[in-house]
C-alpha positions in Angstrom: -18.1 41.4 -17.9 -14.6 42.9 -18.2 -12.5 43.5 -21.2 -10.4 40.5 -20.2 -13.4 38.1 -19.9 -14.5 35.5 -22.3 -17.3 37.8 -23.8 -14.5 40.6 -24.8 -15.1 41.4 -28.6 -12.1 40.6 -30.9 -11.4 44.3 -31.2 -10.9 44.8 -27.7 -9.0 41.5 -27.2 -6.3 43.2 -30.1 -6.2 46.5 -28.0 -5.2 44.9 -25.1 -2.1 43.2 -26.3 0.3 46.0 -27.8 2.3 43.3 -29.5 -0.7 41.9 -31.2 -0.5 40.6 -34.5 -2.7 37.9 -36.5 -1.1 34.5 -35.6 -3.8 32.4 -37.2 -3.6 34.1 -40.6 0.4 33.7 -40.6 0.5 29.9 -40.1 2.1 29.0 -43.0 4.7 30.9 -41.9 4.6 28.7 -38.5 4.1 25.7 -40.3 7.2 26.5 -42.7 9.8 27.3 -39.4 8.8 24.0 -37.9 9.4 22.2 -41.1 13.1 24.0 -41.4 13.9 22.5 -37.8 12.3 19.1 -38.3 13.2 18.1 -41.8 17.1 18.2 -41.0 16.4 16.6 -37.9 14.7 13.5 -39.7 17.5 13.2 -42.4 20.0 13.6 -39.4 18.1 10.6 -37.8 18.2 8.3 -40.7 22.0 9.6 -41.7 23.5 9.2 -38.3 21.3 8.2 -35.8 21.4 9.0 -32.3 24.4 9.6 -30.1 23.5 6.7 -27.6 25.0 6.6 -24.0 26.2 3.6 -22.0 22.5 2.9 -20.9 21.8 1.9 -24.8 25.0 0.6 -25.7 26.5 -1.1 -22.6 29.7 -0.3 -20.4 31.0 -0.4 -16.7 29.5 1.3 -13.6 31.8 1.7 -10.7 30.4 2.7 -7.2 32.9 4.3 -5.2 32.9 5.9 -1.6 35.5 8.3 -1.1 37.2 9.3 2.2 36.2 13.0 2.0 33.4 14.7 0.1 34.2 15.3 -3.6 33.0 17.0 -6.8 31.6 15.9 -9.7 33.6 18.2 -12.0 36.7 16.6 -10.3 35.7 13.2 -11.0 34.7 14.2 -14.7 38.0 16.2 -15.7 40.0 13.0 -14.1 37.9 10.7 -16.5 38.8 12.9 -19.3 42.4 13.0 -18.5 42.7 9.3 -19.1 40.2 9.6 -22.2 36.9 8.4 -20.4 33.6 10.1 -20.6 30.2 9.6 -18.6 27.7 10.5 -16.3 28.7 10.8 -12.5 26.2 10.9 -9.6 27.1 11.8 -6.2 25.2 10.8 -2.8 25.9 10.3 1.1 27.2 13.9 1.5 29.4 14.0 -1.7 31.2 10.7 -0.6 29.5 8.0 -2.7 30.0 8.4 -6.5 28.4 6.3 -9.0 30.6 6.4 -12.6 29.0 5.2 -15.7 31.3 4.7 -18.7 32.3 2.7 -21.5 32.8 -1.1 -20.7 36.6 -1.4 -19.5 39.4 -3.4 -19.7 41.3 -4.4 -16.8 44.3 -2.0 -18.0 41.8 1.0 -18.3 39.9 0.2 -15.3 43.4 0.7 -13.2 44.3 3.2 -15.0 40.9 4.9 -14.0 40.9 3.9 -10.6 44.7 5.1 -10.2 43.7 8.8 -11.4 41.0 8.6 -9.2 42.8 7.8 -5.7 45.5 10.5 -6.9 43.9 13.5 -8.6 40.2 13.4 -6.8 41.0 11.6 -3.4 41.6 8.2 -1.4 38.7 5.8 -1.5 37.6 2.5 0.3 39.2 -0.5 -2.0 37.1 -2.8 0.0 33.6 -1.3 -0.9 34.6 -0.6 -4.3 31.7 -2.3 -6.5 31.8 -3.1 -10.2 28.8 -3.9 -12.6 28.7 -4.7 -16.3 25.8 -3.0 -17.8 24.6 -4.3 -20.8 22.7 -2.7 -23.7 19.4 -4.8 -23.2 18.6 -2.7 -20.0 18.4 0.6 -22.5 16.6 -1.4 -25.2 13.8 -2.3 -22.7 13.5 1.0 -21.1 13.2 2.7 -24.7 10.7 -0.3 -25.5 8.7 0.5 -22.5 8.8 4.4 -22.9 7.4 4.1 -26.7 4.8 1.5 -25.2 4.2 4.4 -22.4 3.8 7.3 -25.3 1.5 5.5 -27.3 -0.7 4.5 -24.4 -0.6 8.2 -23.2 -1.4 9.5 -26.6 -4.1 7.0 -27.1 -5.9 8.0 -23.5 -5.2 11.9 -24.8 -7.3 11.2 -27.9 -10.1 9.7 -26.0 -10.2 12.4 -23.4 -10.3 15.1 -25.6 -12.4 13.6 -28.1 -14.8 13.4 -25.2 -14.1 16.8 -24.0 -14.1 18.5 -26.9 -14.2 17.1 -30.6 -12.0 14.2 -32.4 -10.6 17.2 -34.3 -9.3 18.6 -31.7 -7.5 15.7 -30.8 -6.0 14.7 -33.7 -4.9 18.7 -33.9 -3.0 18.3 -30.3 -1.4 14.8 -31.0 0.0 16.1 -34.3 1.5 19.3 -31.9 2.5 16.6 -29.8 4.7 14.6 -32.6 5.8 18.0 -33.5 7.4 18.6 -30.2 9.0 15.1 -30.1 10.4 15.2 -33.4 11.8 18.5 -32.6 13.9 17.6 -29.6 15.1 14.1 -30.7 15.7 15.7 -34.3 17.9 18.3 -32.5 19.9 15.9 -30.5 20.9 13.9 -33.3 21.8 17.1 -35.3 24.1 18.2 -32.7 25.2 14.4 -31.7 24.5 15.1 -28.0 24.6 11.9 -25.9 20.9 10.3 -25.1 20.9 8.5 -21.7 17.9 6.8 -19.8 16.8 10.5 -18.6 16.3 11.8 -22.0 13.4 9.4 -22.3 11.9 10.6 -19.2 12.4 14.2 -20.3 10.6 13.4 -23.8 7.5 12.1 -21.4 7.6 15.1 -19.2 7.3 17.7 -22.3 4.5 15.4 -23.8 2.4 16.2 -20.4 3.4 19.9 -20.5 2.8 20.7 -24.0 -0.5 18.8 -23.9 -1.7 21.0 -20.5 -1.0 24.2 -22.6 -2.8 22.9 -25.8 -6.0 22.1 -23.8 -6.0 25.7 -22.1 -6.0 27.5 -25.5 -8.4 24.7 -26.9 -10.9 25.2 -24.0 -10.8 28.7 -24.7 -11.9 28.1 -28.5 -15.0 25.9 -27.5 -16.0 28.6 -25.2 -15.8 31.0 -28.1 -17.5 29.2 -30.8 -20.7 29.3 -29.7 -20.5 33.0 -29.5 -19.5 33.4 -32.9 -22.3 35.9 -34.7 -23.2 35.6 -38.4 -20.2 36.3 -40.4 -18.0 36.2 -38.0 -14.5 34.2 -39.3 -13.4 31.1 -37.5 -10.2 32.0 -38.3 -10.5 35.4 -36.4 -12.3 33.8 -33.5 -9.1 31.0 -33.0 -6.9 34.3 -33.0 -8.9 35.8 -30.4 -9.0 32.7 -28.3 -5.2 32.2 -28.7 -4.5 35.8 -27.4 -6.7 35.2 -24.3 -4.6 33.2 -23.1 -1.2 34.2 -24.5 -0.3 36.3 -21.1 -0.8 32.7 -19.3 1.4 30.4 -21.7 3.9 32.9 -21.7 4.3 33.5 -18.1 4.0 29.9 -17.3 6.9 28.8 -20.3 9.1 31.8 -18.6 8.7 30.4 -15.1 9.2 27.1 -16.2 12.4 27.8 -18.5 14.1 29.9 -15.6 13.7 27.0 -13.3 15.2 24.7 -16.1 18.0 26.7 -16.8 19.0 27.0 -13.1 18.9 23.1 -13.1 21.2 23.3 -16.6 23.8 25.7 -14.8 23.9 24.0 -11.6 23.0 20.9 -11.6 26.1 19.5 -12.7 26.6 16.4 -15.3 24.3 14.1 -14.1 21.1 16.4 -15.2 22.7 18.4 -18.1 21.1 16.2 -20.7 18.0 15.8 -19.1 17.3 19.6 -18.4 18.7 20.8 -21.9 16.0 18.5 -23.5 13.4 19.9 -21.2 14.8 23.3 -21.8 14.2 22.6 -25.7 11.0 20.6 -25.5 9.1 22.7 -23.1 10.3 26.0 -25.2 8.9 23.8 -28.1 5.9 23.0 -26.3 4.8 26.3 -25.7 5.5 27.4 -29.3 3.6 24.3 -30.8 0.6 25.2 -28.6 0.3 28.8 -29.4 1.5 28.6 -33.0 1.0 24.8 -34.3 -1.9 23.0 -32.8 -4.7 25.6 -33.1 -3.3 26.3 -36.7 -3.8 22.6 -37.6 -7.2 22.8 -36.2 -8.1 25.7 -38.2 -6.7 23.8 -41.3 -8.6 20.5 -40.4 -11.8 22.5 -39.9 -11.4 24.7 -43.1 -11.0 21.8 -45.0 -13.7 20.0 -43.8 -16.0 22.7 -44.5 -14.9 22.5 -48.0 -16.0 18.7 -48.6 -19.9 19.1 -47.9 -20.3 21.9 -50.3 -18.7 20.2 -53.3 -20.6 17.1 -52.4 -23.9 19.3 -52.1 -22.9 20.5 -55.6 -22.7 17.0 -56.9 -26.0 16.0 -55.5 -27.7 18.9 -57.0 -26.2 18.3 -60.7 -27.4 14.7 -60.1 -30.5 15.8 -59.5 -31.2 18.3 -62.4 
């Protein structure tokens, strides 16, 4: 077996990584860093909540067909010129625009349409469609997303418990909740607008994060039976984390590059989605390496302490 194989010793794994440092023994640092981000986010959620978009508060949706191709930036700038904001989606060769904004009175609606015709281009008034979007749609979406998240986490607990152990499942779910709280908290702190795509981003982040965590757990499970008498469980977990480090880092860098390109070039309609994904994917990689396995170590450490104290009590009773 080569040095990069599963049977490599802890010392060999350390030598393979020029930037090696003991991750597990510094786990309190990683917990502290996470709490420094999560606690302000939770406080912000209680004090000011989330900046909800029209998907959740209700508004007006305009479906406009222009006579020529237009750009998202031109429409967004025009909306800002009349004091409005909202996502814009283009289709049909950039001639059809779906504009969502706050609920418009007749005067404001006319002002917006006149500005669009003057600054963006002429459009077909006969095919203009207007719909009022109620907050119930966003509430139903959020409710269904929460149900989906609960069901997904329940299935993850079942799967990880069967494949590994229940303590692995609890560690993985706590790491997932860590990622969700970080993303939601940051959006609350900076008052970034939450729209329907944000829910999709959260569910995608959960899927990405659990995948990376399971890879590390799989290596821990493979290395645990090979521990010799006197070996430290902490060192074994640290070895397992470093054995999967290159894969984790290479994967997250590839995904982040793609998401950054979407964030820069994707336009307004995908900006909040890609921003949530950027934060979530980075946080998911961080939690897989620095949080999930460290929670596992803490749970195992406390589980080992309980039988010892119980044994002492039993001995004392016998005497």
